[in-house]
Structures are given as structure tokens and as C-alpha cells.
C-alpha positions as CSV (number, residue, x, y, z in Angstrom):
1,M,108.0,89.6,75.3
2,S,109.4,90.6,78.6
3,K,110.5,88.0,81.2
4,K,107.5,89.0,83.3
5,R,105.0,88.3,80.5
6,K,106.7,85.0,79.7
7,L,106.4,83.9,83.3
8,I,102.7,84.9,83.5
9,F,102.1,83.1,80.2
10,R,103.7,79.9,81.6
11,I,101.8,80.1,84.8
12,L,98.5,80.5,82.9
13,I,99.3,77.5,80.7
14,G,100.1,75.4,83.8
15,V,96.8,76.5,85.5
16,N,94.8,75.6,82.4
17,I,96.4,72.1,82.2
18,L,95.7,71.6,85.9
19,L,92.0,72.6,85.4
20,I,91.6,70.3,82.4
21,A,93.1,67.4,84.5
22,I,90.7,68.1,87.4
23,V,87.7,68.1,85.0
24,I,88.9,64.8,83.4
25,W,89.4,63.2,86.8
26,G,85.9,64.3,87.9
27,F,84.4,62.8,84.8
28,I,86.2,59.5,85.4
29,K,85.1,59.3,89.0
30,M,81.4,60.0,88.0
31,N,81.5,57.3,85.4
32,F,83.1,54.9,87.9
33,V,80.2,55.6,90.4
34,K,77.6,54.8,87.8
35,E,79.3,51.6,86.8
36,Q,79.7,50.5,90.4
37,V,76.1,51.0,91.1
38,L,75.0,49.0,88.1
39,L,77.6,46.2,88.6
40,T,77.1,45.8,92.4
41,E,73.3,46.5,92.6
42,V,72.2,44.7,89.4
43,Q,74.8,42.4,87.9
44,Y,75.9,40.7,91.2
45,N,72.3,40.5,92.4
46,L,71.2,38.8,89.1
47,V,73.9,36.2,89.8
48,E,72.7,35.8,93.3
49,L,69.1,35.5,92.1
50,E,70.1,32.7,89.8
51,G,71.7,30.9,92.7
52,L,68.7,31.5,94.9
53,I,66.3,30.1,92.3
54,A,68.5,27.0,91.9
55,H,68.7,26.5,95.7
56,Q,64.9,26.9,96.1
57,S,64.2,24.6,93.2
58,E,66.4,21.9,94.7
59,N,64.8,22.4,98.1
60,N,61.2,22.3,97.0
61,W,60.8,26.0,97.3
62,S,61.0,26.0,101.1
63,E,61.7,29.7,101.3
64,P,60.4,31.3,98.1
65,N,60.6,34.8,99.5
66,L,64.4,34.7,99.3
67,V,63.9,34.8,95.5
68,T,61.1,37.5,95.5
69,T,63.1,39.7,97.9
70,E,66.2,39.4,95.8
71,L,64.2,40.3,92.7
72,R,62.9,43.4,94.5
73,D,66.6,44.4,95.3
74,I,67.4,44.0,91.6
75,L,64.5,46.2,90.5
76,E,65.6,48.9,93.0
77,G,69.2,48.5,91.8
78,I,68.1,49.1,88.2
79,S,66.1,52.1,89.2
80,L,69.0,53.5,91.2
81,G,71.4,52.9,88.3
82,I,69.2,54.7,85.9
83,T,68.7,57.6,88.2
84,T,72.4,57.9,89.1
85,G,73.4,57.6,85.4
86,E,70.9,60.3,84.4
87,Q,71.9,62.7,87.2
88,L,75.6,62.3,86.4
89,G,75.0,62.5,82.7
90,T,76.9,59.3,82.1
91,L,74.2,57.0,80.9
92,S,73.7,56.7,77.2
93,N,70.2,56.6,75.8
94,S,70.7,53.1,74.5
95,D,71.8,51.9,78.0
96,K,68.8,53.7,79.6
97,Q,66.4,52.1,77.2
98,T,67.9,48.6,77.8
99,L,67.7,49.1,81.5
100,N,64.1,50.4,81.4
101,R,63.0,47.4,79.2
102,L,64.8,45.0,81.6
103,Y,63.1,46.6,84.5
104,S,59.7,46.3,82.9
105,K,60.2,42.6,82.1
106,L,61.6,41.7,85.5
107,H,58.8,43.6,87.2
108,Q,56.3,41.2,85.7
109,Y,57.6,38.5,88.0
110,P,56.2,38.4,91.6
111,N,58.3,40.5,93.9
112,D,58.0,41.5,97.5
113,E,57.0,44.9,98.6
114,L,58.0,46.5,101.9
115,Y,56.5,44.5,104.8
116,R,54.5,42.3,102.4
117,F,55.6,39.0,100.9
118,V,53.9,37.5,97.9
119,D,52.8,33.9,97.6
120,L,54.1,32.0,94.7
121,T,52.0,29.7,92.6
122,E,53.3,26.7,90.8
123,D,53.3,28.7,87.6
124,D,55.4,31.4,89.3
125,K,57.9,28.9,90.4
126,K,58.2,27.4,86.9
127,N,58.6,31.0,85.5
128,F,61.4,31.7,88.0
129,E,63.1,28.4,86.9
130,Q,62.9,29.5,83.3
131,L,64.4,32.9,84.3
132,R,67.2,31.0,86.0
133,E,68.0,29.3,82.7
134,M,67.9,32.6,80.8
135,L,70.3,34.1,83.4
136,R,72.7,31.2,82.9
137,D,72.3,31.5,79.1
138,V,73.5,35.1,79.1
139,G,76.4,34.3,81.5
140,L,74.8,35.5,84.8
141,G,75.0,32.6,87.2
142,L,76.9,31.2,90.1
143,N,80.1,29.4,89.4
144,M,80.4,31.3,86.1
145,S,83.1,33.9,85.4
146,I,81.5,37.3,85.1
147,S,83.2,40.4,83.7
148,S,83.4,43.6,85.8
149,S,83.2,45.5,82.5
150,M,80.2,47.8,82.1
151,D,80.1,47.1,78.3
152,S,80.0,43.4,79.0
153,F,77.2,43.7,81.5
154,M,75.1,45.9,79.2
155,K,75.4,43.3,76.5
156,Q,74.3,40.6,79.0
157,A,71.4,42.9,80.1
158,E,70.3,43.4,76.5
159,E,70.5,39.6,75.8
160,L,68.4,38.9,78.9
161,E,65.8,41.5,78.0
162,E,65.6,40.0,74.5
163,K,65.1,36.5,76.0
164,L,62.5,37.8,78.4
165,H,60.7,39.6,75.5
166,S,60.7,36.4,73.4
167,T,58.9,34.5,76.2
168,D,56.1,37.1,76.2
169,E,55.3,36.3,72.6
């Protein structure tokens, strides 16, 4: 091979390595976005929901719409996480099914709609207090250490969905 061909060959190898690195970097960033949506919009809000239920329970449910509004935020976060993961192609079928089931179970609780607050019955309040216990049981509660790992959160979401499912039966 001539020196010119060797130089062109080395340049092409360098360009290919650079392109592969760019693709890998893009994939990592897309996965990071999906994880951040689910962790911040769902996991952290579930922890906040647990704290709000505890606060309302201790204060005779003086402001129940704090709980129902937070639940609406969680439902929107789950929906956003599913949509983002699907659009980016980074959400596994298993995770999507878990999140869809969790969404369905949580949607059964009273939650606020835009410009319309729901009134909670005594049964609703008791159900929210049971939900609080389930959240704590799976490790989603105030003053508990929570992992910022997507795998850990998906295990918690799956456990929560199973606990919610068992209360339906």
C-alpha cells in the first residue's frame, strides 16, 4: 500500500470510531432522560405522596386535595415516562407493562382534574392510609433512603403494583 492509501485508511478508521462514540453517547443521553423523567416525576412524587398522606392523617385531613393533587401529578408522570421511553425506544416491554398496571391501579384512587377537586369520603381516606402503608412497605416513604437507580425503582413499582393488585381481590 502506498503512503497515501495508508493515511486515508487511518483517517477512515478514526472517523468510524468517532461516529460509533457519538452514537453511544446519544444512546446514553436518551436513556438518562427516560430515567430522570421516571425518577423525578414518579419515584420522588410517590415519596412525597406518602408524606402528604401521613400529614393529612395526623391533621384530620384538613387539606385532602394536597393528596389528590399529588396523585394526579404521579399519574401524569407515569404517562410522561411511558411516552418518553417509547419515543426514545429505551423502555422495555416489561417496564412498560409494570408502569401501565401501576397507572391503572393508582387511577382507581380519587384524584383531581384540572380546575376540579374531588371530595374524599371516609373510605377514600382509609384507602389512602392503606396506600401510605404500601408505599412504606416497598421503600417509598419520607425519611427512608431511596435509590436513584432505575432498576431499583422498577422493582419498587412492581412490588407496589402487586400490593395494590392484592387489595383488589
